[in-house]
C-alpha positions as CSV (number, residue, x, y, z in Angstrom):
1,M,16.4,-29.9,33.6
2,M,18.0,-29.5,37.2
3,R,18.4,-33.1,38.8
4,M,17.3,-33.6,42.2
5,T,18.9,-35.3,44.7
6,Q,17.9,-38.9,46.0
7,R,16.9,-37.4,49.3
8,A,14.7,-34.6,47.8
9,T,13.0,-37.1,45.4
10,T,12.1,-39.5,48.2
11,N,10.9,-36.4,50.3
12,A,8.6,-35.3,47.4
13,V,7.3,-38.7,46.7
14,S,6.6,-39.3,50.6
15,V,4.7,-35.9,50.5
16,I,2.6,-36.6,47.8
17,S,2.0,-40.4,48.6
18,R,0.3,-38.6,51.6
19,R,-2.3,-37.0,49.7
20,A,-5.2,-35.6,51.8
21,M,-8.5,-36.2,51.1
22,L,-11.0,-33.4,52.8
23,R,-14.2,-35.1,52.8
24,G,-15.7,-32.3,54.9
25,V,-15.9,-29.7,52.0
26,G,-15.4,-32.3,49.1
27,A,-12.0,-30.9,48.7
28,A,-8.8,-32.9,47.4
29,V,-5.3,-31.5,48.2
30,A,-2.2,-32.7,46.6
31,L,0.9,-31.3,45.6
32,P,0.9,-29.6,42.2
33,W,2.6,-31.1,38.9
34,L,6.1,-30.5,39.2
35,E,8.7,-31.0,36.2
36,S,11.4,-32.3,38.4
37,L,9.1,-34.7,40.0
38,G,8.2,-36.4,36.7
39,P,5.1,-37.1,35.1
40,H,4.2,-39.8,37.5
41,L,3.2,-37.6,40.1
42,G,0.0,-35.8,41.3
43,R,-1.3,-32.3,40.2
44,G,-3.3,-29.8,41.3
45,V,-6.0,-28.8,44.0
46,A,-9.7,-30.2,43.4
47,S,-12.3,-28.4,45.4
48,E,-15.8,-27.7,45.8
49,P,-15.8,-24.2,47.1
50,V,-18.0,-23.1,50.0
51,A,-18.6,-19.4,50.3
52,S,-19.4,-16.5,53.1
53,G,-21.3,-13.4,53.5
54,G,-24.3,-12.2,52.3
55,D,-25.8,-8.7,51.5
56,A,-29.0,-7.0,50.7
57,G,-29.9,-4.3,48.4
58,T,-30.0,-4.6,44.4
59,P,-30.5,-8.0,43.0
60,P,-27.3,-9.8,42.5
61,R,-26.0,-10.9,39.0
62,R,-25.4,-14.4,38.3
63,M,-24.3,-16.9,35.6
64,V,-25.2,-20.0,34.6
65,C,-23.7,-22.3,31.9
66,V,-25.2,-25.2,30.0
67,M,-23.6,-27.4,27.7
68,V,-24.5,-30.4,25.7
69,N,-22.0,-32.7,24.4
70,T,-23.8,-33.8,21.2
71,G,-23.5,-31.0,18.9
72,I,-26.6,-29.3,17.5
73,I,-27.7,-29.8,13.7
74,P,-26.7,-26.3,12.5
75,E,-29.2,-25.8,10.0
76,N,-32.0,-26.4,12.4
77,F,-30.4,-24.1,15.0
78,F,-29.1,-21.1,13.3
79,P,-31.1,-18.0,11.8
80,K,-30.7,-17.7,8.3
81,D,-30.7,-13.7,8.5
82,P,-28.4,-12.1,11.1
83,G,-29.5,-9.0,13.1
84,R,-32.8,-8.3,14.8
85,D,-35.5,-9.2,11.9
86,Y,-34.3,-12.9,11.7
87,S,-36.8,-15.4,11.2
88,L,-36.9,-18.1,14.1
89,S,-35.1,-21.4,13.3
90,P,-37.1,-24.6,13.7
91,Y,-35.0,-25.4,17.1
92,L,-35.7,-21.7,18.3
93,E,-39.5,-21.8,17.7
94,P,-39.9,-22.8,21.6
95,F,-38.4,-19.5,22.6
96,G,-40.7,-17.5,20.6
97,G,-42.2,-15.5,23.5
98,L,-38.7,-15.0,24.7
99,R,-37.4,-13.3,21.6
100,N,-36.4,-10.2,23.5
101,D,-34.6,-12.4,26.2
102,F,-31.8,-14.0,24.1
103,T,-29.2,-13.5,21.3
104,V,-28.0,-16.3,19.2
105,L,-24.5,-16.4,18.4
106,S,-23.1,-17.8,14.9
107,G,-19.4,-17.9,13.8
108,V,-18.2,-18.6,17.6
109,S,-15.3,-21.1,18.6
110,H,-12.4,-21.6,20.6
111,P,-9.1,-20.9,18.6
112,D,-7.0,-24.2,18.6
113,V,-9.4,-26.7,19.6
114,T,-10.0,-29.6,17.6
115,G,-10.7,-33.2,18.2
116,G,-14.3,-33.3,18.3
117,H,-15.5,-34.5,21.6
118,C,-12.0,-33.4,23.3
119,G,-13.7,-29.7,22.8
120,E,-16.2,-30.6,25.7
121,Q,-13.1,-30.4,28.4
122,V,-12.1,-26.9,27.1
123,F,-15.6,-25.3,26.3
124,L,-15.8,-22.8,29.4
125,T,-11.7,-22.6,29.5
126,G,-10.7,-22.0,25.9
127,A,-7.4,-23.8,26.8
128,R,-5.8,-24.5,23.6
129,D,-4.9,-27.8,21.6
130,P,-6.7,-30.3,24.2
131,R,-5.3,-33.2,22.4
132,S,-2.1,-32.5,22.9
133,V,0.1,-35.3,25.3
134,T,1.2,-32.0,27.3
135,F,-2.2,-30.4,27.7
136,R,-2.7,-28.7,30.7
137,N,-6.1,-27.2,31.2
138,S,-6.8,-23.7,32.8
139,I,-9.6,-22.1,34.9
140,S,-13.1,-22.1,33.6
141,V,-15.0,-18.9,33.1
142,D,-17.7,-19.8,35.9
143,Q,-14.6,-20.5,38.3
144,F,-12.8,-17.8,37.7
145,A,-16.0,-15.5,38.6
146,A,-16.8,-17.6,41.7
147,E,-13.2,-17.1,42.9
148,Q,-13.8,-13.2,43.2
149,L,-17.5,-13.0,43.6
150,G,-18.8,-16.3,45.2
151,N,-17.9,-15.6,48.7
152,T,-21.6,-13.6,49.5
153,T,-23.5,-17.0,49.1
154,R,-23.2,-20.2,50.9
155,F,-21.7,-22.1,47.9
156,Q,-19.4,-20.3,45.5
157,S,-21.0,-22.4,42.9
158,L,-22.9,-25.3,41.7
159,V,-21.5,-27.9,39.2
160,L,-24.1,-30.3,38.0
161,A,-24.8,-32.9,35.2
162,V,-27.5,-34.9,33.4
163,G,-26.6,-38.0,31.8
164,E,-24.2,-41.1,32.0
165,R,-20.7,-39.4,33.1
166,H,-20.2,-38.8,36.6
167,D,-16.8,-36.9,36.8
168,G,-18.0,-33.8,34.5
169,L,-15.9,-32.0,32.0
170,L,-16.9,-28.3,32.4
171,S,-15.8,-26.8,35.7
172,V,-12.2,-26.5,36.3
173,T,-10.4,-24.9,39.0
174,R,-7.4,-22.8,38.3
175,D,-5.2,-25.9,38.9
176,G,-6.8,-27.4,35.9
177,V,-8.8,-30.1,37.8
178,F,-12.1,-31.0,37.0
179,I,-14.5,-30.4,39.6
180,P,-16.8,-33.5,40.1
181,T,-20.7,-33.1,39.4
182,E,-23.8,-33.8,41.2
183,Q,-26.2,-35.8,39.1
184,Q,-28.9,-36.3,41.9
185,P,-31.3,-33.6,42.1
186,S,-32.7,-34.8,45.7
187,E,-29.1,-34.7,46.9
188,V,-28.9,-31.0,45.3
189,Y,-32.0,-29.8,47.1
190,R,-30.7,-31.4,50.7
191,R,-27.2,-29.2,50.4
192,L,-29.5,-26.2,49.5
193,F,-32.3,-26.0,51.9
194,L,-32.3,-29.0,54.4
195,A,-31.0,-28.3,57.7
196,D,-28.5,-30.5,59.5
197,T,-29.3,-32.5,62.7
198,A,-27.6,-31.4,65.8
199,E,-25.4,-34.6,65.3
200,Q,-24.6,-33.8,61.7
201,S,-23.8,-30.3,62.6
202,T,-21.3,-31.0,65.1
203,R,-19.6,-33.8,62.7
204,R,-19.4,-31.1,60.0
205,L,-17.5,-28.6,62.1
206,A,-15.4,-31.5,63.1
207,E,-14.4,-32.4,59.7
208,I,-13.9,-28.6,58.7
209,E,-11.8,-28.4,61.8
210,R,-10.0,-31.7,60.8
211,G,-9.7,-30.3,57.3
212,A,-7.6,-27.3,58.3
213,S,-5.2,-29.4,60.4
214,I,-4.6,-31.9,57.2
215,L,-3.7,-28.6,55.3
216,D,-1.2,-27.5,57.8
217,F,0.4,-30.9,57.8
218,V,0.6,-31.1,53.8
219,L,2.2,-27.4,54.0
220,D,4.4,-28.4,56.8
221,K,5.7,-31.4,54.7
222,A,6.0,-29.2,51.3
223,R,7.5,-26.3,52.4
224,P,11.1,-27.8,52.7
225,L,10.6,-29.3,49.4
226,A,11.2,-25.7,47.9
227,Q,14.7,-25.3,49.0
228,S,15.7,-28.6,46.4
229,L,13.5,-27.7,43.5
230,P,14.7,-25.3,40.3
231,S,13.2,-21.9,39.9
232,T,10.4,-23.0,37.8
233,D,9.1,-25.9,40.1
234,R,9.4,-23.1,43.1
235,Q,7.5,-20.9,41.2
236,R,4.7,-23.6,40.4
237,L,5.0,-24.5,44.4
238,D,4.3,-20.9,45.1
239,Q,1.2,-21.0,43.3
240,Y,0.4,-24.3,45.2
241,F,0.6,-22.3,48.3
242,T,-1.6,-19.8,47.2
243,S,-4.1,-22.2,46.3
244,V,-4.1,-23.7,49.9
245,R,-4.3,-20.2,51.8
246,E,-7.4,-19.9,49.5
247,L,-8.9,-23.0,50.7
248,E,-8.2,-22.3,54.1
249,Q,-10.4,-19.0,53.8
250,R,-13.0,-21.5,52.4
251,F,-13.0,-23.5,55.5
252,D,-13.3,-20.3,57.4
253,H,-16.6,-19.7,55.3
254,A,-17.7,-22.9,55.9
255,K,-17.5,-22.6,59.3
256,A,-19.6,-19.3,59.3
257,W,-22.1,-20.8,57.4
258,Q,-22.7,-24.1,59.2
259,A,-23.9,-21.7,62.2
260,R,-26.5,-20.1,59.6
261,P,-29.8,-21.5,58.5
262,K,-30.2,-22.5,55.0
263,A,-32.9,-20.8,52.9
264,T,-36.2,-22.0,52.8
265,V,-38.5,-23.1,50.0
266,V,-42.1,-24.3,49.3
267,E,-41.1,-27.2,46.8
268,P,-40.9,-30.2,48.3
269,L,-37.9,-32.4,48.1
270,P,-37.7,-33.7,44.5
271,K,-37.9,-37.5,43.6
272,D,-34.9,-38.2,41.5
273,I,-35.5,-40.5,38.3
274,P,-33.7,-43.2,38.0
275,D,-34.2,-44.4,34.5
276,R,-31.6,-42.7,32.2
277,A,-33.6,-42.7,29.2
278,Q,-36.1,-40.0,30.6
279,M,-33.6,-37.7,29.5
280,V,-35.9,-34.7,29.0
281,E,-37.5,-35.3,32.5
282,R,-33.9,-35.5,34.2
283,M,-33.1,-32.3,32.5
284,E,-36.4,-30.4,33.7
285,L,-35.8,-31.5,37.1
286,M,-32.1,-30.2,37.1
287,Y,-33.0,-27.2,35.7
288,A,-35.6,-26.6,38.4
289,M,-32.8,-27.1,40.9
290,T,-30.8,-24.6,39.2
291,R,-33.9,-22.0,39.6
292,L,-34.3,-22.7,43.1
293,A,-30.4,-21.9,43.7
294,V,-30.3,-18.9,42.0
295,E,-33.9,-17.6,43.2
296,T,-32.8,-18.2,46.8
297,D,-29.2,-16.7,46.4
298,S,-27.6,-19.6,47.7
299,T,-25.1,-19.6,44.7
300,R,-24.6,-17.1,41.8
301,F,-22.6,-19.4,39.7
302,V,-24.1,-22.6,38.1
303,T,-23.0,-25.3,35.5
304,L,-25.0,-27.8,34.0
305,Y,-23.2,-30.6,32.1
306,L,-25.7,-32.5,29.7
307,N,-24.3,-35.8,28.5
308,P,-27.1,-37.7,26.4
309,L,-25.0,-39.5,24.3
310,E,-25.2,-43.4,25.0
311,I,-28.7,-42.9,26.0
312,T,-31.7,-43.9,23.9
313,P,-34.1,-41.0,25.0
314,K,-37.7,-42.0,25.7
315,L,-39.4,-39.8,23.1
316,P,-42.1,-40.4,20.3
317,G,-40.0,-41.5,17.0
318,V,-36.7,-42.0,18.9
319,S,-35.4,-45.7,18.9
320,N,-31.6,-45.2,18.6
321,R,-29.2,-44.1,20.8
322,T,-28.2,-40.3,20.5
323,H,-24.3,-41.2,19.9
324,A,-25.1,-43.4,16.8
325,L,-27.6,-40.9,15.9
326,T,-25.2,-38.0,15.7
327,H,-23.2,-40.0,13.1
328,H,-26.2,-39.9,10.9
329,G,-24.3,-39.7,7.4
330,N,-27.3,-37.4,6.2
331,E,-29.4,-40.3,6.3
332,P,-33.2,-38.7,6.6
333,E,-34.6,-41.4,9.3
334,K,-31.5,-40.5,11.5
335,L,-31.5,-36.9,11.0
336,A,-35.3,-36.8,12.0
337,E,-34.8,-38.8,15.1
338,L,-31.9,-36.5,16.2
339,R,-34.0,-33.7,15.5
340,R,-36.7,-35.0,17.9
341,I,-33.8,-35.2,20.4
342,D,-32.7,-31.6,19.9
343,E,-36.0,-30.3,20.1
344,A,-36.7,-31.8,23.3
345,G,-33.7,-30.6,24.7
346,L,-33.9,-26.9,23.6
347,G,-37.6,-27.1,25.0
348,A,-36.4,-27.9,28.4
349,L,-34.0,-25.0,28.0
350,A,-36.9,-22.6,27.0
351,G,-38.7,-23.8,30.1
352,F,-35.9,-23.2,32.5
353,L,-35.8,-19.8,31.0
354,R,-39.4,-19.2,30.9
355,G,-39.2,-20.0,34.4
356,L,-36.4,-17.7,35.3
357,A,-38.6,-14.8,33.4
358,G,-41.5,-15.7,35.9
359,V,-40.0,-14.6,38.7
360,N,-40.2,-11.3,40.2
361,E,-37.0,-9.8,41.7
362,G,-36.4,-6.0,42.2
363,D,-38.0,-4.1,39.7
364,G,-37.4,-6.8,37.0
365,R,-37.5,-10.6,37.0
366,L,-34.9,-13.0,37.8
367,L,-33.8,-13.7,34.5
368,D,-33.0,-10.1,34.0
369,N,-30.1,-10.8,36.5
370,T,-29.1,-14.1,35.4
371,M,-26.9,-14.8,32.3
372,V,-27.7,-18.0,30.8
373,L,-25.0,-19.6,28.6
374,F,-26.0,-22.4,26.3
375,G,-24.0,-24.2,23.7
376,S,-22.3,-27.4,22.6
377,N,-18.5,-28.2,22.2
378,M,-19.3,-29.3,18.7
379,S,-21.3,-27.7,15.9
380,N,-21.7,-30.9,13.6
381,G,-21.6,-34.2,15.3
382,N,-21.2,-36.0,12.4
383,A,-18.2,-34.5,11.3
384,H,-17.0,-33.4,14.8
385,L,-16.4,-30.1,13.9
386,N,-15.1,-27.6,16.9
387,T,-16.0,-24.5,14.6
388,N,-19.1,-22.5,14.4
389,L,-20.3,-23.7,17.6
390,P,-24.3,-23.1,18.2
391,I,-24.3,-20.5,21.1
392,L,-27.3,-18.9,22.6
393,L,-26.8,-16.2,25.6
394,A,-30.1,-15.3,27.4
395,G,-31.2,-12.8,30.5
396,G,-28.4,-11.2,32.5
397,G,-29.5,-7.5,31.6
398,F,-28.0,-7.6,27.8
399,R,-29.9,-5.9,24.8
400,H,-31.1,-9.2,23.6
401,G,-33.3,-10.2,20.6
402,Q,-30.9,-10.4,17.8
403,H,-28.8,-13.1,16.0
404,L,-25.1,-11.8,15.6
405,A,-23.4,-13.6,13.0
406,F,-19.5,-13.5,12.8
407,D,-17.3,-14.6,10.4
408,Q,-17.7,-18.4,9.2
409,K,-14.1,-19.1,8.5
410,N,-12.3,-16.7,11.1
411,N,-14.5,-17.1,14.0
412,L,-14.8,-14.8,17.1
413,P,-13.2,-16.7,20.0
414,L,-15.8,-18.1,22.3
415,A,-14.0,-16.3,25.1
416,N,-14.8,-12.8,23.8
417,V,-18.4,-14.0,24.9
418,F,-17.0,-14.8,28.5
419,V,-15.3,-11.4,29.3
420,S,-18.7,-9.7,28.0
421,M,-20.0,-12.1,30.7
422,L,-17.8,-11.4,33.5
423,Q,-17.8,-7.4,32.6
424,R,-21.6,-7.9,33.1
425,L,-20.6,-9.4,36.5
426,G,-19.3,-6.2,37.4
427,L,-15.5,-7.9,37.3
428,E,-13.0,-5.2,36.0
429,T,-11.3,-7.6,33.3
430,D,-10.5,-7.0,29.7
431,T,-8.9,-10.6,28.6
432,F,-9.9,-14.1,29.6
433,S,-8.1,-17.4,28.0
434,S,-8.1,-16.6,24.2
435,S,-10.3,-13.7,24.1
436,T,-9.4,-10.7,22.0
437,G,-11.8,-8.3,23.5
438,T,-15.6,-8.3,24.0
439,V,-18.6,-9.1,21.8
440,T,-19.2,-6.5,19.3
441,G,-22.9,-5.9,19.2
442,L,-23.6,-7.4,22.4
443,E,-24.7,-4.5,24.5
444,M,-25.7,-3.8,28.5
445,V,-29.0,-2.7,29.3
């Protein structure tokens, strides 16, 4: 590795120590991780993008990705038979009226991903070996789509969560940085639908302008550093400059949208549920916000991270924390409690899908234009297995009503599902992460 001069190292530390927090659009800007600067220095660009534009015409395609981090009891989720004539499993019974609106996939996982709960941070990225000390995450599929298609809505994406953890481990920027989640439905509603006062709008525009000037400052300090770096770090710095230019474009979009009225809805401001033990009710409320977001075309890409691990849900017959129950050791009493939790969570998902199906859009329904991917980072929480993940794909204009069963030992890469979804959005891409193609048998209508 090329040794840096004392002056270059000092300049680098000076630049990074001036890390800029751009509160106006929720963006944090820092220099990327550079080998020659050592592992103790900052990395990445984290942002909450804001989009621009908007057009009329045919209904747009959308994507919602939901992950629960507990695992799901496999024998209760997966149908016993493949194909279109399968019988609904116990966990799929709430979806009975939607049978032709979803596909169940078994024999699917991310290659080279082990470590149980570690798999949640790569569920939408497919980055390999998350347990490695040198692990660096990659962009998640929602943010990949939002980068290219999110500029026609007020928000490029929404990153939501229900549960204990506030940081979220689902949506990841191109620089490998997790996007912070929003857990308060009322705050989601305010961002989407409540107009700013004149004072708030003026302050917001000032924050955007200030953010742009801070970017100029950071770039001015970073560019001289490139002359002192080895080629590998110069390439990383070039990628960083590209990210900053993209962020500058987001500032422009934010300014444009600030002058436009927000969408209006008849639903009132939701009342947040402070009791985390009311897990199902909190899920249902966030699903409702998700439906409103896509129905009003405020955004086309939503992720929802569900984390009930350290909660004892208020459900009949449940008296233990979810995490303890996932380590059930095949004890019938614990399995019975865990089943009640799983069924309640999947029932909330089924209600969300019915809500999308109940909204007319164009010549069809909102569900027909909205892909909903649901799954977990583990199949069996008791064994912390990251293979044979429980995956359900609903809506979005696919020919559903089937159980696609792939090899239980040599799993289909989950990223193949992502490629099929990206292509359904209209993106001309044949690869994403560890993919080997698309999903055989998953046809578009």
